C-alpha positions as CSV (number, residue, x, y, z in Angstrom):
1,M,-73.3,-28.1,-6.8
2,R,-70.7,-26.8,-4.6
3,T,-69.4,-30.5,-4.3
4,K,-69.2,-31.7,-8.0
5,I,-67.3,-28.2,-8.2
6,A,-65.4,-28.8,-5.0
7,I,-64.4,-33.3,-6.2
8,C,-63.7,-30.9,-9.7
9,T,-61.2,-28.6,-8.4
10,L,-59.5,-31.8,-6.0
11,I,-59.5,-33.6,-9.4
12,V,-58.0,-30.8,-11.3
13,A,-55.7,-30.0,-8.5
14,L,-54.1,-33.6,-8.2
15,L,-53.5,-33.5,-11.4
16,M,-51.5,-30.4,-11.7
17,A,-49.5,-31.8,-9.0
18,F,-49.1,-35.7,-10.7
19,T,-47.9,-33.7,-13.7
20,G,-45.7,-31.7,-12.4
21,C,-47.8,-28.5,-14.3
22,G,-47.1,-25.2,-12.6
23,E,-43.5,-26.5,-11.5
24,K,-40.7,-24.5,-13.0
25,G,-38.1,-27.4,-12.5
26,K,-34.9,-26.8,-13.5
27,D,-35.5,-25.7,-17.2
28,G,-34.1,-22.6,-17.7
29,K,-31.4,-19.9,-18.2
30,W,-29.2,-19.4,-15.3
31,V,-26.8,-16.1,-14.7
32,K,-24.2,-16.2,-11.9
33,T,-25.3,-13.7,-9.9
34,Q,-22.9,-13.7,-6.4
35,I,-20.2,-14.9,-5.3
36,I,-20.4,-15.9,-1.6
37,E,-16.9,-16.2,0.7
38,K,-16.1,-18.6,3.2
39,D,-16.4,-15.5,5.5
40,G,-20.0,-15.3,4.1
41,T,-18.4,-11.7,1.7
42,V,-20.7,-11.8,-1.1
43,L,-19.3,-10.4,-4.8
44,T,-22.2,-9.0,-6.8
45,G,-21.2,-7.2,-10.2
46,E,-18.6,-7.3,-11.6
47,D,-16.2,-8.8,-8.9
48,I,-18.1,-11.7,-9.7
49,G,-15.5,-12.1,-12.9
50,P,-17.0,-13.0,-16.3
51,T,-20.5,-14.0,-16.9
52,E,-21.4,-17.8,-16.2
53,V,-24.8,-19.4,-17.8
54,Y,-26.1,-22.6,-17.8
55,T,-29.0,-23.1,-20.1
56,I,-30.5,-26.9,-18.9
57,E,-33.5,-28.7,-19.9
58,G,-33.9,-32.0,-18.7
59,D,-30.7,-33.9,-18.2
60,R,-28.7,-31.7,-19.5
61,A,-26.6,-28.3,-19.5
62,W,-24.9,-26.0,-21.9
63,Y,-22.6,-23.4,-20.3
64,A,-21.2,-21.0,-21.9
65,T,-19.2,-18.1,-20.3
66,S,-17.9,-14.3,-21.7
67,V,-14.4,-16.0,-21.8
68,E,-13.0,-16.0,-25.1
69,V,-10.4,-17.8,-26.5
70,N,-8.8,-17.4,-29.8
71,G,-11.7,-15.4,-30.6
72,K,-14.5,-18.1,-30.0
73,E,-16.9,-18.2,-26.8
74,V,-16.1,-20.8,-24.6
75,G,-18.9,-23.7,-23.8
76,M,-20.0,-27.1,-23.5
77,E,-22.6,-29.8,-22.8
78,L,-22.8,-32.0,-20.0
79,A,-24.6,-34.1,-18.3
80,I,-26.9,-33.5,-15.1
81,V,-26.9,-36.5,-12.9
82,D,-28.6,-36.7,-9.6
83,N,-26.9,-37.6,-6.6
84,G,-30.0,-39.0,-5.0
85,D,-29.5,-36.7,-1.5
86,G,-31.1,-33.5,-3.2
87,T,-28.0,-32.5,-4.9
88,C,-26.7,-33.1,-8.8
89,D,-23.6,-32.8,-10.3
90,F,-22.9,-31.4,-13.9
91,R,-20.9,-33.6,-15.4
92,L,-18.5,-33.3,-18.6
93,I,-20.2,-35.6,-21.1
94,V,-17.2,-38.4,-22.4
95,K,-17.8,-41.2,-25.1
96,G,-21.8,-39.8,-24.9
97,E,-22.0,-40.7,-21.9
98,P,-21.6,-38.6,-18.0
99,S,-17.9,-39.1,-16.8
100,E,-17.2,-40.8,-13.1
101,R,-15.1,-38.4,-12.2
102,L,-14.9,-34.8,-13.9
103,S,-18.0,-32.4,-12.9
104,L,-17.8,-28.6,-13.5
105,L,-20.3,-28.1,-10.9
106,K,-20.5,-30.6,-7.6
107,G,-23.4,-30.9,-5.2
108,V,-25.7,-28.4,-7.1
109,K,-28.9,-27.4,-5.0
110,F,-31.8,-25.4,-6.5
111,D,-34.6,-23.7,-4.4
112,G,-36.8,-22.1,-7.1
113,N,-35.8,-19.5,-9.5
114,K,-32.0,-19.8,-6.9
115,M,-29.3,-22.6,-8.4
116,T,-26.6,-22.8,-5.6
117,A,-23.0,-24.9,-6.3
118,N,-20.3,-25.1,-3.5
119,M,-16.4,-24.7,-5.0
120,N,-14.1,-26.4,-2.8
121,D,-16.2,-25.3,0.6
122,E,-14.3,-21.6,-0.1
123,Y,-17.1,-20.3,-2.1
124,T,-20.6,-20.6,-3.1
125,F,-21.6,-19.7,-6.6
126,V,-24.9,-18.6,-6.5
127,F,-27.4,-18.3,-10.3
128,E,-30.8,-17.0,-10.6
129,R,-33.2,-18.1,-13.8
130,E,-33.8,-15.7,-16.2
131,K,-36.7,-14.3,-16.3
């Protein structure tokens, strides 16, 4: 009986691992929480500027900020392109396709509930997944 339970448990664990069950992946709402400057200074709260949020679903992200232009929120849909090295770029969509040259974020890394993006080797933006 113990052998059957152990085998069933192993099968369920393998199925979960191969289907991605239990992993949140990239999907969700990511909110900017910190900016780390090149010298290691960590900025938080009001020091990080306007609110920035990326809502990710599959290979698309919706960018929104608290900045308004002419009384309207600024936001845009972006394509998430895997770079094949553990990072991805958030690219503007031009004529229905991800742009080859225009990216809002480059070299984005995901680590659990943390997302980081380096800006011109001067700043690292840190985003946390909203629960």
